[in-house]
N, C-alpha and C positions, 0 to 999 in steps of 0.2 A: 820446334815444330816436329810433330809425330805424324807419320804417314802409315796408313794401313791399306791393304788391298782386299776387297771382298769379292768373292766369286758367287754370282747369282744366276740361277737357271731362269730362262725366260719362256713364257708361254706366248708364242708368236702365232697370230691367226694364219690359217692355212693359205689364204689368198695373198698374204704378204711375203711368203717365202721367196717367190720369184724375184720380187724387187730387191729384197735383201741380198739374195744370191748375186744379182746383177751388180749391186753395190760392192760386194766382196771382190768381184772380178775386176771392176773398173778401178777400185782402190789399189788392187795389186798391180794393175797396169801402170797407174800413176807412180806408185812407189818404185817399181822396177825401172821406169823411164828415168827417174831422178838418179837412181843408183848407177845406171848405165852411163849417164851423162857425167857423173862425178868421178867415175872409176878411171884409174890409169895404172898400167903395169909398173910404172915407176912410182913407188909409194910416196915420194916427196911431191909428186904432182897430183895426188888424190885431192879432189876438191871436197871439202867438208864445211864450207861456210854457207850458212842458210841464205843470206842475202844474194850471194853469187848464184847459187843453185836456183833460187827463186827467179832471178832475172833470166837464167838460161832455159828454164823448163816451164814456167807457169802458163804462158800463153799457149804453148803447144798442148799441154795437158788439158787445159780448159776446152780447147778446140776438139780434141780427140775423145773426150769423155763427157758424161752428163753430171759429173760431180760438182757440187757447189763450191764456192771459193774456200770455205773453211775446211772442207774435206781434202781439197787439193793441198792446202797448207799443211794439214796433218800428215798426209802422205809424204810431202817433202821433208818434214821434220823427222819422220821415221827413217827415211832413207839417209838423211844427213847424219843422224846419230849412228847408224850402222856403218857408214863410210868412215866416220871419225874413229869408231872402235877398231875398224880394220887398220887404219893408219897408225893408231897408237900401238896396236898389237905388233905391227911390223917394225916401226921406228923406235918405240920405247922399250918393248919387251923382247925384241929380236926374234919374234916367232913368225910363222907363215900365216898368210890370210888370203882368201880368194874373194872375188867380187861378191857382194851380198846378193842372194837370190831370194825373192819373196814369193810366197804362195798365197793363193786367194782365200785365206781362212781368217783374216783379221781386218777390222776397220777401227781406226782410232777416232774417238769422239772427244770434242772439247765443249766448253760452255755454250758455244753458238750452235752446236749440232746435236746436242742431247739435252733433254729437259727431264729432271728427276721429280717424281712424285712419291708419295708414301708407298703405294702399291704397284706403280707402273712407271715406265719411261716412254718418251717419244723420241724416235731416232730419225735423223735426216737420211735420205736415201737418194738414189738417182732420179726418183720421182717424188711422190708425196711422202710426208712423214708417216712412219709406222708406229703404232702404239703396241707395246708388249707388257704384259703383266709379270710380276715376279712370282716365281714358284718357290715358296718357303716351307720349311718343315711345319707340321701341325703343332709341335711343341717348339717354339722359337727360343725359349729360355736357354741362355748359355751359348747360343749360336753367334757367329760373327755378325749376322744380320741384326740380331737383337742388341748386340753390344755397340755396333758402330753406325747403325742406321738411325741415328738420333740427331737432335738439333745441336749437340755438342760438336759433331763432326761435320766439316764442310765437304761436300761431294765435288770432286774435281774431275779430271780426265778419266775416260773409260775406254776399254777395248772390247769390241764385239767379236766373238768366236763362234764357230760352228763345228761340232764334233758328233759324228754318227747321227746326223740329221737333227740334232738339238742345238739350240742357240744358248750361249752363255755370255754374261756381261761381267767383266772384271773392272770393278770401280775402285779408284783411289780416293780415300777419304783422309782428311787431315784436321788437326786441331793444334792450337798453340798450347804449350805446356810451360807452366811457371814452376821453378823449384819450390818444394814445400817449405813453409815457414814454421820453424820450431816454436815461434811465439815467445821466446825467452832469451834475453841477452846471454845468459850463462850457457846456452846451448846453440849459440849462433853459428857454430861450425858443424852442426849436424848431430843427429841422433841415430845410432846404429841398432839394427835388429840382427841378432845372431840366429842362424838357422842350422840345426843338426839334422842330417838325413840318416835313415836307418834301414837295415835289411829285415828287421822284425819289429813288432810293436807299432808305434806310430811312425808313419813314413817321414814326417817332419815335425820337429819340436823347436819352438822359438825361445829366445831369451826372455820373452814376456810370459812364458809358461803356457803357451798354446800348443796342444797336442793335436796334430792335423793328419788326416788320412790314416790308412791302415795298411802297413806293409805286408802283414800276414794275409790279408784279404787279397791284395794285389798278387802275391805269390801263389795263393790258392787258385785264383782264376787262371793264372799262367799254367799251373800244373794240370788243371782240368783240360785246358786247351791242348797241352802236349800229350796227355793220355789219349784224348780222342783222336788227335792227328796220328799218333802211333798206331792205333787200332785200324784207322782207315788206310794207312800205308800198307799194312799187312794184307788188307783186302785186295789192293792192287787194281781195282776196276776203274774204268773211266769215270763212272759215277762217283766213286770214292775220291778220285783225284779232284773232281769239280767241287765236291763237298769240302775237301781240305782247303781249297782256295776260298770258298765261301766263309767257313768258320775262321780262317785266318784274317780275312778282311773285317769280320765282325769283332774279333778280339782286338785287332789293331785300333778300330774305332773306339771300342770300349775303353781300352787302356789310355788312349790319347785323351778321351773325355775325362777319365778319372784324374789323370795328372793335371789336366786343365783346371778342374775344380779345386784340387789341392793348391795349385799355384795361385789361383784367385783368392783363396783363403789366406795364404801367406801375405799377399800384397794388401789385402784388407786389414790384416794385423798391423802392417807397416803404417797404413793410413790412419787407423784408429789410435795409434800410439805416437803420431806426429814424427815418425822417423824419416830420415832423408837418405839412408843407405841400408843395404842388406849385405850381410857377410855370410858366405858359404865356405865350406872346405873346398880346396882345389881338388877336383876329381881326377887330376892327372896321377895323383898318388893314392887313389881310393883303396887300392889293394893293400897298401901298407897299414891302413887303419882298420879296414873291414876285410879281413883275409878270406871270409866266406862269401863275399859278394859275387853273385853269378853275373854272367854277361847281361842277362835280362835286367837285373837290378841296377847294374852300372848304366845301362841304357836308360832306365827309368829315372835315375838321378840326373843324367845329362838332360833328358827331356824336361824334367821338372825345373831345373835351373834355367833352361832355355825359355820355357813358358813364363817363368818369373821375370826374367830380364825383359821379355817382350811386353809384359803387362806393366812392369815398373816404369818403363820408359814413358808411358802415358802420364805418369804423375811426376816426372822429373826426378825419379829416385834412381840412384846409382846402385849397381851390384858389383861387389868386389869378392875376390877369392883369397883365402888365407891358407897357410900350410897346415895340414891336419895333425901333425905330430903332437901327441900327448894331450889333445883336447879332452879325451875321455878319462885321463888319469890325473889331471891337474885340479886342485881345489879352486873353484871360481870365486870364493869369498874374497872380497877386495883387499882385506888385510892379511890374507894368508898366501895362497898361490903354491902351496906345497904339492909336489908331484910325486906320485908313487903308484905302481901298477896295482897294489893291494887296496888303493882307495876305492876302487870300483868292484862291485860284486853283482854281476847281472844288471838289473835295473836300479839297484841301490848304490848310492855313492855316500861314503862316510869318510871324511878326511882323517887320516891317522894322526895328524898334528893338531888341528884346531877342533875336530869333532863335528864340523859342519855336515849336516845330512840333507841330501837333495835327491830327486830322481836323477839317475845317471845321465839321461839324454838332455834333461833341462840344464844340468851342470855343464855338459859339453857345448850346448848352444850358447850359454853365457861366455864360455871360454873362446868360442869362435868369434863372437862379437868383440870381446876384450882384445883378442889378437889384432883385429883391424884397428882398434883405437891405438894400440901400442905402435903399430906400423905407421899410422899417421903421425904420431908424436915423434918417433925417431927419424922419420923422413923429412921433418921440418916443413910439413905441408901447411903449417899455420892453423892447425886444428886442435890446439891445446885444450880448448873448452868443449870438445866433442863429448858426447855422452853415450853410454850403452843403455838401451831400454831393458828394464827388468820388470818383474811382476808388480812390484810396489813402488817403482820410481826409476831413477836413473843413477848411474855412477860414471864418473869421468876417468880418464886414463891415469890420474893420480890416486884413484881409490876413494874419492869423495862422493858420498851417497847423498842423493836428494830424494826424499819421499815424493810420491805422486802428488800429494796435496800442495807441495811447494813448486810444482812445475808450471802451474797455470798462472 
């Protein structure tokens, strides 16, 4: 099961603001009443059982508020979870915790109190239901709304928030995920895609020969931002300070979107090649392999991996890390494996032993995937028939190559 959370801005009619605000206030009162009832200065006596708190608080909350039964139950559940977290923090983690305090800025909705439609929702309140339309970007492509507001995802619980006079709905969506099927008995233990990340040239290169993103372009945009920020800092005016914040936000959004699109392309390469796992280099040791990687580039690598892990989960694809040592110096030809620093010269790789010639980043991507296969084999994980996805086929941990035509 994969769960995602979408944040949607709502267009709430002006005449509905007062009833929603009253719902916030009464939901807060109900939640706080349950928290007060369950709390005890002796942590062993904190009550965090839903049924018990229901019996102790339900009748009184219904009498004191205009909340319908399902909203009262949602308030009870929210308070109960908070009490349980406090109890665990004290008794299990040995840390301090105080009684949960709730503010009137959230209402939790479930299937009985919210109705989803393609472009709007209806929400239960302390009075009649309120209809609110979604406010979505003009260009929805690539946004969470476009990705997850589809029939593939089941819409579950939501929380309503109000910030600076604007209403937002945080919706949990979920779908069942089945592990990918390699479609062949010889690869029943999985097919690996190796991915090499770079500070120049292509941002990511796969063992199937896909060259994705442009690290030079990403660095150029970062340099442009830094130059402009430096000039504004020298100005020192309040206007310049506000502009710095504005361009910083724009660059952050741009870079996040760029990495999102590259990660999406990596996962698409995985899906198209029937892979079941992705191998990256362990970024803990990134400076050992890429000595000139800036903090920004290291951040970009981490974010790219995080985006890939997030998206791969939706397809049941695992993401593993391998040690980066010598992946750029080793010959990835299955019958060779000769390692020497002179094998690589810039973007060119030519093995001094067997003469194999490849693009250096493609060679590194193959080695990264190969290293994961070797790890599986040596760990006794029962994956002896696993394969590494290449341009023209697959190769297993024993070096046996299978052309693409024989994989189907």
